[in-house]
Phi, psi and omega in degrees: 000138182263129176291120180091351175094169183293320181299318177295319179301315180294330176287324179285330180237083183303335178277358178099343182057236178266001184284139173229144176089209184237158174251115181279128183241159186258053174213190187295346178287333180070303181206142176239150180220183183303315183262008185212072180287345178283341179096165178231033182290166182304322180295319179291320187283343179303327180277348185232043186304330181299336181278352182280076179235161178293139184245123181277359181262025182247158182264356183246162184226162174296139182287348181259305187256353178066019174279154181304128182200140182221025181239134173271097178236156178079000178055037178285137181227154176297132180293332183279309188246349178083006179284137177301142180239153177275118178223123184291163182294335178290328183270352181286000000 
C-alpha cells in the first residue's frame, strides 16, 4: 500500500519508479499513467479522437477479440458480476 496513494507516488517519481501501467480513477480523467497525468478519459479524448487507436504497448487486451487495449469506454460491464471490462471500440 502506498502512503498518499498512487497519484502522489507518480508525482514524486516522474519516471514511474516501480509503477507500470495506468491508475484508473473515478473522474473525467478515467486513467492516469506515467506519461499522462492529465488522463485519457472520454471527456479529454472528445477533442482528440484521432488518438483513439489501438496501442500495442499495453499489457491488457480487449475481452472479446484479445487485441491490445487499455481503455474503459462505453461503460461495458461483466454480465455476471458487474465489474467494468476492457472492450475495444471495434468490438462494441
